[in-house]
LOLOKOL-70826 format. One record per residue (C-alpha): y, x, z. Coordinates in steps of 0.05 Angstrom, whole numbers, plus 5000, padded with zeros to 4 digits. Layout:
BEGIN
YXZ
...
//
This chain:
BEGIN
526626031984
522126602024
517226661954
523226731908
526027211948
520427601954
520427741876
527627701856
530228421849
538328641865
540228991800
546828751793
550328871859
554029471837
557328941783
558528411829
562628911875
567928851826
569528151851
576028131885
578028701850
577328681776
575427921770
577527311824
573426761797
566826591815
564726881756
567527381708
570127321638
568127691579
574628021568
572328271645
565828391634
567228911578
573129221622
568929351679
562729621641
567630041603
569930341662
562930441692
560330721629
565630941575
561531421543
554731061537
552230761477
554530041473
553529771400
549230201336
546330041275
540430461236
540130041179
542330081128
546930621150
548330941219
553930571259
555430661335
561130521387
560530781459
563630291508
570730671504
570830521427
567829841436
573629681480
578829931439
577029621383
575528941408
583328991436
585629191364
582128591333
584628121390
592028321380
591728161308
588827501321
594027291374
599827681327
597427241265
598026541305
591926491342
593026061412
588926041466
583325451458
583425491382
576125531357
574526191318
566826271279
562726831279
557226791221
552727381194
546927881205
546228191265
550928761273
555529201315
561428871280
558928181297
558628381377
565828591364
568527991332
564627651387
568327971441
575627981408
575527221393
574627181476
579927681486
585027341447
583426681495
580426311431
573725911432
568226221396
563625801345
557826191334
554026001271
546725991243
547526431183
541426111150
544825401141
547225191066
553925281054
555324571059
551824461124
556925001148
562424741122
560524041153
559524421228
565624831218
570624191203
567423801259
568824371307
576324461288
574725141268
581225551242
578226221221
572326491206
568327171215
563127251163
558027681125
559927941055
554227531026
557026841040
564426981049
566226760976
561526120976
565225871039
571625451032
572025690954
578325270950
582125551015
583224861051
578324901113
580625581146
586826001155
583226631142
576326881127
574227601157
569028001131
563528391175
562028821116
566029331095
563429231021
566828491010
573128630960
578828180974
577728121045
580228451111
575028791143
574028741216
574429471230
581229531194
583928951235
590429111282
595928841311
601929051353
600929051432
601928371455
600227941520
593127691515
592526941546
589126881618
582526661620
579326291680
571726281690
571425491681
574825591608
570325371548
567926041522
563725851459
561525241425
553625341402
551324851347
543424701364
538124891312
535924161300
529124191304
528323481323
535123211292
542323271277
545423941311
549923801367
556024291394
554324501465
560824691506
559425281553
563825651601
564426301623
561126031689
555925781646
553826451612
555226971664
551126581713
545126561680
546227321657
547327581724
541927161749
537227361707
538828121711
536327991784
529127971755
530228391693
533029061734
536329321674
538029991669
544930361638
540030771599
535330241570
536429961494
535629301470
533729101404
537628521378
532528241325
533227511332
539727141308
546127251362
548226611344
542626311396
544026211464
537226621480
540327271438
547127151457
545927121535
538627541548
540828111500
548628161481
550827961553
545128361588
546528951551
553728941562
553728751639
548729321651
552129811613
546129891568
545430001492
544529441438
540629651366
542329101315
536428891265
538928581209
531728291177
525228131206
521428551164
516428981193
517729731158
525129671176
523329361249
518630011261
524130491235
529130131281
524830061343
522030801334
529031151315
532630771368
528130911424
527730081443
525729981512
527629181521
524528721463
526528001466
523527591419
519626841402
512426791404
511526811329
514327551325
509727771384
504127421358
505427771292
505828461325
499528341361
496028141302
497228671263
495429191316
488528751327
487928841251
487929561253
483829631314
477429251271
478829711214
477030281256
469930051269
465529721311
464030211362
471430411372
473829671372
469229601429
471730141465
478429961453
477229251479
473429521540
479629981565
483629371548
479528941601
479729521646
487029631641
488628871655
484228821714
488429401743
494529081729
492728371751
489528551816
493629181835
499629171795
498629861766
500829981699
495130401667
495730151596
501330541567
497531231587
490931021556
493530741494
500531021481
498431551423
492731111408
495930531394
503030401414
505730991380
503130661311
507430071316
513330371346
512330021424
511230731458
518030691486
518229951508
519129811578
519129091579
517928511529
520927821541
519027191506
522326531504
524026021449
517425661455
510425641483
506026281481
499026371483
495826631543
492227111508
498427391475
501227581545
494227781572
493528311515
501128571516
500028711590
493029021580
496129491531
501029711593
507629371567
509928911618
510528151584
514927691617
516126971588
522226501610
524425831594
530925511578
534825121528
542025211495
544024631544
543225151605
545925821574
539725861562
535426151623
533225751678
526125981687
522726701691
516026911710
516727591751
513428231728
510328251797
507327611789
501527621736
500926881716
498626781640
500626011628
506825941673
514726041655
515326201722
520426071776
527425781766
533026341767
537526301830
542425731833
537725371796
534824701820
528824331782
524823661790
520023271752
521522531737
516621991721
510022451726
503422241701
496822271732
496723021715
503823121748
506823231680
514022901673
519523061642
523723651674
530623571697
535024211723
541724231754
546024911769
552025341745
547925431680
548824691651
553424601601
560324251603
558023751554
557723591479
563623731440
567123121416
560822701436
560822431508
556521841480
550222401479
553422821540
551922151577
544522041548
543022741581
547722891638
548422561706
554622521743
551722911799
549723491744
542723341731
540523511655
535223171622
531923741586
527023261540
521923751557
515723611598
511124041648
509423981717
511424471774
505024791807
503225201869
509225681894
514625311853
512425521786
513925201723
508824971667
510824731602
506824211564
511523981509
516823631490
518422861505
520522621432
513222931398
508422611445
503222291402
500321701433
493321621415
488620991412
486320931482
494021091507
493221791519
499122221512
498122821469
503523431469
503223771392
504924491430
498924461467
494324461406
498724911371
498325441409
490425451400
491925701331
497226241341
493026791335
489026651273
490927171225
489626701162
495526261192
502026321175
505325681202
502425041231
505224361255
501523851294
504323101279
501722401286
499421901235
498421181241
491820921245
492320261283
499319941263
497919281310
496519791370
501020341345
495620801356
496121531326
491522081301
492722741304
494323151234
495223881230
499224191175
497424881150
501725421107
496325961107
499226671101
501426891036
496827501035
490427001035
493726470993
493627030942
486827240946
483826490949
485625790914
488825270953
482224900952
478825500982
484025531032
483324831051
476024931067
476725471109
482225221147
478424521162
472825041188
478125371241
480124701255
472624491267
471825131314
478324901351
476224151357
470124401399
474524641459
478824021463
478023431497
476022811446
483222491444
486323201431
481323301373
484723401297
482222821255
486223021190
488123711161
493423811107
493824521069
500024701036
501925330990
508925241011
512625531080
515124961130
521524891143
524625321202
530025421251
533226121247
529226351312
522426161270
521025481302
518024941254
522624431244
517823921267
522223291245
522023461174
515323561168
514422871207
518222551158
516122881091
508922671112
509522021150
508121661086
501622041069
//
């Protein structure tokens, strides 16, 4: 505990001072969070959009609108515990719907907007959803016959024939009382390894994760978050949306992962906090590296020297020189000059990416969690410069490794107030991962090093067993390819080399970048990718070497948070 206490900051004490005054439970509900923040920072910008048109709500304006929407829902028949879905592109309207549903005493069902209509309807029917807040593009396609839901409400003004969320208002009615143990939301998992499950998360789950994480992030009311990852995902929901509101900070909503638009939003929004997945950070870094390379050998060499110098001071003395050195030279060009902190989650990050962001003067933090843990359970403190680790457990989280191998790698189990209530209408699946005494089997594999730091190895379900009985984690190998500019996506999967022994070889499926495929034939691309694989293989242990390479000319299936759906790739190529 002494080690952890050394690094945990206390940025939430002012908020926690409202306990017993504005909320009486162990943790506040979403309604109480918004009301407290509105009292503290009524005129601070809460939710903001820059593209396609500017739209801003202060906390006073946001609370007023949230109440009006909640009054409408209750007046039109919504009851405590009813399920109401929200799906669409990131926007201030999305955030208002999210909190209004909770104000009305209903359970929020955030849904992946990238799903096919048939899959949406299947999940929403299974989730017993009564109403849907939805974007204009899909509002006509969903439930065409009008038999599944009581009402569809538009998150965009342009949708004709539907009520627009900002036009909703109802008579002031008494809102249902809420408790911190009530189910706040049901989040359906991304399904990278199979069928999505409905994760039931309480206000306690969400707020314990949010408030404990804040101790590390130490977010200020002057900070500006960039909401570029889909909000339906637990990572964005907690680490961005809820962190924003708890702190009285501002959220700039980005609708599209398109570089020119992102740069405009980062610049005009004066974003200080960027939370993203490895793929996005790697793309930003790859673009920066490519730009440096074009400046010539001398300048490129000088920049690399200065980055090394800056990184040394950051790692050894905890002094941030990079922003002063590279502010106008590099960071301003990619709209990162206002950036105070980058936080990476959602998958393994190459150590080189972590290292280079710190060298450039941007504090970079890795975290770990899953939907079932609301999601944050580990964070790497800013003060601790460890490139490969995802950090120590946040306050309140217990962690253990079960059945470790000779290297100490085993299945990660966690326990704490962040752990879900269970899977919706699926007690069997709940029992498989959640013990009676509260320990959750994460399905991830890793080990705990010195001082309690966690190191991830991969997913237990993804392990490849080679001929010598050795376990290989695909994620570990895939990390080696993340910074090759010619590669857009890659996925390590097994192939059977001995049916009797059930031993597996290691196969890599690669999708090159669109730009590379435009300039080269598939045959040329395949030859080059094999050369890259050969280069990486030199540094891999013999049993981890890739022995089959498949280059494809169409993107691999991905989740909305930009993770390859491994199970779909395995299914497609298992017979080859």
